[in-house]
C-alpha positions in Angstrom: 0.0 0.0 0.0 2.7 2.4 1.0 4.6 1.9 -2.2 1.9 3.7 -4.1 0.9 6.3 -1.6 2.8 9.1 0.1 2.5 7.4 3.5 4.7 5.2 5.6 3.6 1.6 5.8 4.2 -0.5 8.9 7.2 -2.4 7.4 9.0 0.8 6.3 8.5 2.4 9.7 9.5 -0.8 11.7 12.7 -1.6 9.7 13.8 2.1 9.4 13.5 2.4 13.2 15.1 -1.0 13.9 18.0 0.1 11.8 18.3 3.4 13.6 18.5 1.6 16.9 20.7 -1.4 16.0 23.1 0.1 13.4 25.5 1.3 16.1 26.0 -2.3 17.2 27.9 -2.8 13.9 30.5 -0.2 15.0 31.2 -1.3 18.5 28.4 -0.3 20.8 29.0 -3.6 22.7 32.5 -2.3 23.5 31.0 0.6 25.5 28.5 -1.6 27.2 31.2 -4.1 28.1 33.4 -1.4 29.5 30.6 -0.4 31.9 29.1 -3.7 32.9 31.8 -6.3 32.4 30.4 -9.8 31.9 26.8 -8.7 32.5 26.3 -6.8 29.2 23.4 -9.0 28.3 21.7 -8.2 31.6 22.3 -4.5 31.1 20.8 -4.7 27.6 17.7 -6.5 29.0 17.3 -3.9 31.7 17.6 -0.9 29.3 15.0 -2.3 27.0 12.7 -3.1 29.9 13.0 0.6 30.7 12.3 1.5 27.1 9.1 -0.5 27.1 7.9 1.3 30.2 8.9 4.7 28.9 7.2 4.2 25.5 4.0 2.8 27.1 3.8 6.1 29.0 4.6 8.3 26.0 2.1 6.4 23.8 -0.6 7.1 26.4 0.3 10.7 26.5 0.5 10.9 22.7 -2.9 9.2 22.0 -4.9 12.5 21.6 -2.4 13.8 19.1 -1.9 10.8 16.8 -3.3 12.7 13.8 -0.4 15.2 14.2 3.2 14.8 15.4 5.2 15.8 18.4 5.7 19.4 17.1 1.9 19.8 16.8 1.6 18.7 20.5 4.3 21.2 21.4 2.3 23.9 19.6 -0.8 22.9 21.6 1.2 23.1 24.8 3.3 26.3 24.3 2.0 27.9 21.1 4.2 28.7 18.1 7.2 29.3 20.3 6.9 25.8 21.8 6.8 24.2 18.3 9.8 26.2 17.1 11.9 25.5 20.2 11.0 21.8 20.3 11.7 21.3 16.6 15.1 23.0 16.8 16.2 21.1 20.0 15.3 17.8 18.4 17.1 18.8 15.2 20.2 19.6 17.2 19.8 16.3 18.9 19.8 14.4 15.6 22.7 16.5 14.2 25.0 15.7 17.2 24.0 12.1 17.4 24.6 11.6 13.7 28.0 13.4 13.9 29.1 11.2 16.8 28.1 8.0 15.0 29.8 9.2 11.8 33.0 9.7 13.8 32.8 6.2 15.4 32.0 4.6 12.0 34.7 6.4 10.0 37.4 5.7 12.6 36.6 2.0 12.6 36.4 1.7 8.8 39.8 3.4 8.5 41.3 1.1 11.2 40.2 -2.1 9.5 40.2 -1.3 5.7 41.5 2.2 4.8 44.6 2.5 7.0 46.3 5.2 4.8 43.2 7.3 4.1 42.7 10.6 5.9 39.7 10.8 8.1 38.4 13.9 6.4 38.2 12.2 3.0 36.4 9.1 4.2 33.9 11.1 6.3 33.3 13.4 3.4 32.4 10.5 1.1 29.7 9.3 3.4 28.4 12.8 4.0 28.0 13.2 0.2 26.3 9.8 0.0 23.8 10.5 2.8 23.1 13.9 1.3 22.2 12.3 -2.0 19.9 9.8 -0.3 18.3 12.6 1.7 17.4 14.4 -1.5 15.3 11.4 -2.5 13.2 11.9 0.6 12.5 10.2 3.9 9.9 7.9 2.4 12.4 6.5 -0.1 14.9 5.9 2.7 12.2 4.0 4.5 11.5 1.9 1.4 15.2 1.0 1.1 15.2 0.1 4.8 12.2 -2.2 4.3 14.0 -4.1 1.6 17.6 -4.2 2.8 17.5 -4.1 6.6 15.9 -7.6 6.9 18.6 -8.9 4.5 21.4 -7.2 6.6 20.0 -8.5 9.9 19.6 -12.1 8.5 23.1 -12.0 7.1 24.5 -10.8 10.5 22.6 -13.5 12.4 24.0 -16.1 10.0 27.5 -14.8 10.8 26.8 -15.3 14.5 25.5 -18.8 13.9 28.6 -19.7 11.8 31.0 -19.1 14.8 28.9 -21.2 17.2 31.7 -23.6 17.8 33.8 -20.9 19.4 31.2 -19.9 22.0 32.2 -20.4 25.7 29.2 -19.7 28.1 31.6 -19.5 31.0 32.6 -16.0 29.6 29.2 -14.8 30.9 30.2 -15.4 34.5 29.9 -13.7 37.0 26.3 -13.0 36.0 26.3 -9.5 37.6 29.6 -8.5 36.0 30.9 -5.3 37.6 28.0 -5.1 40.1 24.4 -3.9 40.4 25.3 -0.2 40.4 27.1 -0.3 37.1 24.4 -2.4 35.5 21.3 -0.6 36.8 22.3 3.0 37.7 24.2 3.4 34.4 21.5 1.7 32.5 18.9 4.1 33.9 21.0 7.1 33.0 21.8 6.0 29.4 18.7 6.1 27.3 20.5 6.9 24.1 20.4 3.2 23.1 16.8 3.5 22.0 16.3 7.3 21.7 16.0 7.1 17.9 12.4 5.8 18.4 11.4 9.4 18.8 11.4 9.4 15.0 8.1 7.6 15.1 6.5 10.5 17.0 7.5 12.7 14.0 6.3 10.2 11.4 3.0 9.6 13.0 0.8 11.7 10.7 2.4 10.1 7.6 1.8 6.5 8.7 -0.9 4.4 7.0 -3.7 3.6 9.5 -1.8 5.7 12.0 -4.0 5.5 15.0 -4.4 1.7 14.8 -0.8 0.9 13.7 1.2 3.4 15.6 1.5 1.5 18.9 2.1 -1.7 17.1 5.0 -0.2 15.2 6.6 1.3 18.3 6.5 -2.0 20.3 7.4 -4.2 17.3 10.4 -1.9 16.6 11.5 -2.2 20.3 11.0 -5.9 20.4 12.9 -6.7 17.2 15.7 -4.3 18.3 16.0 -5.9 21.7 16.3 -9.4 20.2 19.0 -8.3 17.8 20.9 -6.4 20.5 20.7 -9.3 22.9 21.9 -11.8 20.3 24.8 -9.6 19.3 25.8 -9.0 22.9 25.6 -12.6 24.0 27.5 -13.8 21.0 30.4 -11.5 21.4 30.6 -12.0 25.1 30.7 -15.7 24.7 33.4 -15.4 22.0 35.8 -13.1 23.9 36.2 -13.0 27.7 36.2 -9.8 29.8 38.2 -7.5 29.9 39.5 -8.3 26.4 36.1 -7.9 24.9 36.0 -4.2 26.0 39.1 -3.4 23.9 37.8 -4.3 20.5 36.7 -1.4 18.3 34.7 -3.4 15.7 33.3 -6.5 17.5 31.0 -7.8 14.7 33.9 -7.5 12.2 36.1 -9.5 14.5 33.4 -12.1 14.7 33.1 -12.4 10.9 36.8 -13.0 10.7 36.4 -16.3 12.6 34.0 -17.8 10.0 35.6 -20.8 8.3 33.5 -22.0 5.4 35.8 -22.9 2.6 38.1 -20.4 0.8 35.3 -17.9 0.3 34.0 -18.1 3.8 37.4 -17.2 5.2 37.1 -13.7 3.7 33.4 -13.2 4.6 34.3 -10.1 6.6 34.7 -8.2 3.3 31.1 -8.9 2.2 30.0 -8.3 5.8 31.6 -4.9 6.0 29.9 -3.8 2.8 26.5 -4.9 4.3 27.1 -3.1 7.6 28.4 0.0 5.8 25.0 0.2 4.0 23.2 -0.1 7.3 25.2 2.8 8.6 24.5 4.8 5.4 20.8 4.3 5.9 21.3 5.5 9.5 23.0 8.7 8.4 20.6 9.4 5.6 17.6 9.0 8.0 19.2 11.2 10.6 19.9 13.9 8.0 16.5 13.7 6.5 14.6 13.9 9.8 16.7 16.8 10.8 15.7 18.9 7.8 12.1 17.8 8.3 12.2 19.1 11.9 13.7 22.4 10.9 11.3 22.9 8.1 8.3 22.4 10.4 9.8 24.3 13.3 10.4 27.4 11.2 7.3 27.1 9.1 9.1 27.1 5.8 7.9 25.5 2.5 11.2 23.8 1.5 13.6 21.3 3.0 16.0 20.4 0.2 18.1 23.6 0.5 18.6 22.6 4.2 20.2 19.3 3.3 23.7 20.6 2.3 23.7 23.0 5.3 22.9 20.3 7.8 25.2 17.8 6.1 28.1 20.3 6.4 27.3 20.9 10.1 27.3 17.1 10.7 30.6 16.8 8.8 32.3 19.6 10.7 31.1 18.3 14.1 32.4 14.8 13.2 35.8 16.2 12.3 35.9 18.2 15.5 35.1 15.1 17.6 37.8 13.2 15.7 40.5 15.8 16.3 39.3 16.7 19.8 41.7 16.7 22.8 42.6 13.3 24.3 40.6 14.0 27.5 37.4 13.9 25.5 38.3 10.5 24.2 38.8 8.9 27.6 36.6 8.2 30.7 34.6 11.4 30.4 34.5 11.7 26.6 31.8 13.3 24.4 30.0 10.0 23.9 29.6 9.3 27.6 28.5 12.9 28.3 26.0 12.7 25.4 24.6 9.3 26.5 23.6 10.8 29.9 22.6 14.2 28.6 20.1 12.5 26.2 17.7 12.3 29.1 17.0 16.0 28.7 16.0 15.6 25.1 14.4 12.1 25.4 12.2 11.2 27.1 11.9 14.2 29.4 11.2 16.8 26.6 8.5 14.7 24.8 6.9 13.7 28.1 6.8 17.3 29.4 5.4 18.6 26.1 2.8 15.9 25.8 1.7 16.2 29.4 1.3 19.9 29.2 -0.5 19.6 25.8 -3.0 17.1 27.3 -3.6 19.5 30.2 -4.2 22.4 27.8 -6.5 20.4 25.6 -8.5 19.1 28.6 -8.9 22.7 29.9 -10.0 24.0 26.5 -12.6 21.1 26.1 -14.1 22.0 29.5 -14.4 25.7 28.5 
């Protein structure tokens, strides 16, 4: 249905969102989780997704009266035009910074494993140009690409995990609580960036086919599929490499693919795997750039978005370069990624929850009058 109409179908929305959440596992998100939790990364993942289900259940209840619009429409109901503009720009900045940080991680890993002699600026610029070209085709077309290719990429990745089954050692998961309850649960509570991309669905809501009926299903289906993928990736790598060695890898899924031994071709499977995962990250960057221009256009009430694409792409590129060449202290214990993971609470879920709660109160007051 959605192929012939200017609306997002359920499959496009689900797989686009799943890719936004899980793509960072291809570039070493497990490494950060292992560094925090030790051998209990799987427990940490489970806890964070349990929190995600509770948070989204609450947000969906708050959003129910506004499903014919999007989050910015709710912000306008709550605080008028100023609220819509402020919320749109804050969310746009959120996506710009998150895309820039992910671009930096991805480019550094790609250079480390395949492009050792290539300057960071050239490699990052190539992907910025590619994601800009995709963004020009529109958010709907990016969703269609995700609906076709993301299931293939996920299936291929799971086959890679299955192909190294003989190397798994369940004893690597002990002790079960890893570095302790505090690191697992307190840090997990503070770090909501793992699933914050789901906020895209609150922006896509009015463009979804059968929005009111399908919106909740899409949200929880995206969360459930993402959780299963994240849990399998985390368990697999933790059983392959014992702690603390598993916290030192920069590209865990690539190292996993290198262990595959299926004839002469299978021994170089990581080359094909890297291409698939690069495409997943390209979809991530394209969606991040496209939703940023969409937010800015609506926040500022302008009739165009394509001229915003090169401007936002350049900002993402410059931020990525800055993060890459930032001082050493930003790249250690209190680096930009750690800071941003915890600061994401302000943007998500606090901002949407506050806006939706205030909008519901305003709407209820207006109905009584």
